[in-house]
N, C-alpha and C positions, 0 to 999 in steps of 0.2 A: 503493499500499499504507500501511498506518497507520504512525504514527510508532514505535510498538513493533515493528514487523515490521522496520522500516528499521535501527532501533538493533540489533536482533539480528543481522540479515545483515552488518552493517558491523563488529561486534564480533570479537574474535579468538577462536580455537578451531576445533578439528576438528568440523564438524557432519557429519551422516549424508549429505546430499544430495552433498556433496563426498567424503566417505570412500568411498562407493560406486563412484567412478571407478576405484578400485584395483582393482576387478573386472576392468577393461579393461587398464590397465596403469599403472604410476607414471607415465609420461609424461601420460597421460590426466589424472591427477590434479594434476599440476604445472601443466598447461595449464588445467583447469578451475577450479583454486583461485584466488578473488578475481576471476575473469573477470566482465565484465558479463552480468547475467542479466535479459534483457529482460521486463518485466512483461506478459505477453501477454494478450489477452481471455479465453481459455480458464483461465488462472490465476487471473485475477480472479473468474470464475464458481466456481471451486472454493473459493477464499478465501469468497465470499459463501456458499457453502453452509455451510462451517465456522462461519461469524458466525452465520447462521439457527439452527443447531442448538445452538451453545456460548454465543454471546454476542449475541442479537438486538439488544439496546440499542445496539451499535456500527454497526449497519447505516446509519442516516442520517449518522453521523459519517465513515464509511470509503467510502460508496459512492455514486455520482450515478447515480440510475435515470433512464433516458430511454425514450420510448414506441418500441415495437418497430419502428414506420415511419419512425424518425429515424436518420440515418446519422451515425457518429462523424465528427467534423471538428474543426478547430483551434478553432472556437467552442465546442463542445462540451467539449472538454478545459478551455478557459479557464473555462467555468461550472463545471466539476468543482471547480476549486480545489484540485487535488492528490490528490483522490479518485477510486477506480476507477469507470471509466464501465461500467456494466451494463445491459441491456434488462430492460423490465418483465417479460418472459417468464422470463427468468433468476431474477427475484426471486421470481416465483410459484412456479416449481419449487424453489428452495430453501426456501421456505416450507412446500411440500408434503412435502418430505424430511425437513423438521424436524419436521413434525407426524406423519409415520409413525415416525421414531425415538422421539419422546415416547410414542407409543401401543403401541410394542413392550414385551412383556410383561418382556423382561429388560433392554433397552438403556435403555428409558425411566427405570425405578427406578434403574439404575445411573448415569446421567447426573444424576439429580435429586438424588442424594446428593454431588454434587461442587461444593464451595463455588466462588465467584467467584474466589477467589485461587490456584485450583488448575486454572483453565481457561485454555488457551493459555499454559502454565506453562513458563517457562524454567530450565533446569538448567544449572549450569557446575561442572566438576570437572578434576581432574587424572588421567589414567590412570595408575593405580600402576605397572604393569610399565615403561611407557616414559617417564612424566612429561610425555606430551603434554596440552596444554590441550584440553578437550572441551567441547562444548556441545550442547543439544538443546532443542527448543522442543515441548513435549508438548501434545497436544491436551487431554488431561485427566489429573489424577492423584487416585486414590481412596487415602487413608491409612486402614487398618483398625485398629481396636481391638486390643490385645493378645490373643493367643488362637491357636487352631488355624489353619493354612493362612497365606496369604500376608498380610505386613503392608502391602504396598502394590501397588496395580495400576496399570499404565500403560496409558491407553486411547489408541488411535490411530482416527480415522475415516478410511474409504476409500470413494471413490465408485466403483462399479463397473456393469458391464453385467449381471451375474448374480451373484446372492449363493449360487448353488448350491455345495455343498461341494467337488466337483472342480474347479470353475472358480476359487474362492478358493484351494485349495491350489497349483493351477498358477500363479496369479499372485503369490502369497506367495513362491514359491521363485524364480521368474522376476525377479521385480521387488525381491527381497531385503527384504520386509516383515519377515522374522522377524530379520534381522540390525538392521534399524531398530529394532524394539522392543528388541532387546539392547541397543543403544546407549543408549536411553533408560533402560532398567532399570539399566544400568552406573551411570548418573548418579545415579539415585535411591538405589542400594544406598550408593555412595561417601558421598553427603552426609548420608544418615541413619545410616550404620553399620549396614546390615542385610545378613544373609547371602544367599548366592546363591539359596536357597530360599524366601527371605521377600519377594521381589518376582517377580511374573507380569505379563503383559501381555494385553490384550483387544484385538482388531480388530472395530470396529462398521463394517460394510459396508452402504452405502446405494445402491439402484439408483437411477440418475437418471431413468429413465423409468417412466412410471406402470406399476403402482400404487406405484412406490417401496417395493418389498420390502426388508426389513432383516435382516441376520443378526448373529451375535454368536459369534465365534470366540476361544477362548481359547488363549493359548501359555504353556505350563507351563515350569518351569525344568528339567526333565528331560525336555522333548520339543522342540518347535519352537523354545522360547527358547534351549536349550543348543545346537542346531543353527546358530542365528543368531549365538550369541556366539562359537562356533568361527570362523565366517566373518569376523566383526568382528574378532577377535583376531589371525588372521592379515594382515588388511589393515592394523591398526595396527602391528603387528611391523614389516612391510616398509616400511611408511611411514617409521617410526623409522629404520630402517636407511638408506633414501634421504636421509633428512634428514642423517644422519651423514656418509654417503659423498659425497654431492652428485652422485650417479650415479642416474638416472631412466630405467631402460630402457622400452622400447616393448613392445608385446605379442610382438613375433617378434624378439628380440635374436640369436638364432642361426639359421645355415642349417638347413634340414630338407627332407627328401624331400618332394615333392608327391605326395600320395595322392589319386587321383581317386575318385570314388565307383565302386562296383561295376559299374553299369550303362554306365559310360563305356569299359570294356575290350572289345577285339575279340572275346574269347572269351566274354564276356557277351551280346554281341549275337547271336552265332552260336547259342548256347544257347537264347536266346528265341525265334530261328527256328525252330530244330529242334523246340522245344516247341509252338510254333504250327502246325507242318506236322503233327506227331504228332496233334495235337487234331482237325485237318481230316480226316486219312485215318481217324482213328477214327470220326469222326462219319458219314463217307460209308459205311464198311464196315457200320457199325452199322445 
């Protein structure tokens, strides 16, 4: 990974990648915070895609591209000199995705107005209710001129299998993308002294497979961003309490009754058998 990425990861502050572990349990957060996070090949490819879209001039600096028929080896790692090793096919895909984003009628102009200083943009702040230090690394930030609507827009890139609305809604909810956007928006609001309704967020979703379709989804302060902030707020408040008390419970701290799924109970099996018999008899008599 790049020097900037390494410095960000090693700096203090609650980042979203760790905060979302609170969805599992405080114990999961405590275990995950500061734990080693291996830089896998798949993560390197995702960073390559981001670089191709946002900072193509950094590809030669941060990535060592090898032919598709060459296997990774200690020799290749040494030749990379600390750069991430990726295949030529990965680079071709990343560049094709970047071209698709640039050609999109909404995503292209939106990213074109983002200056270099606001791409891969780091924000740091203290959460006002808890005092916890927080940080975020935004893919891009657009600062608008004073007027109607939002004063700033957080942009987050996502690589997906499908950019269809139903699929993106499902993934956003299950992977907490709305809470991630809310975390970044909170940092922008705090640093720039903006009101809740003056910062919104946009997801630019990109299909990794050809034809690399692109979608743009806005998260509004009174919609998805509001729901994400409620989730983020609950996690931060619970984290602050765990830090004060020194107690980090797991997901199931109390005894509870085991509830089997309905089909696992004998009555349900008998009912299913009766239904099957009735259907057979009806078909024979009919």
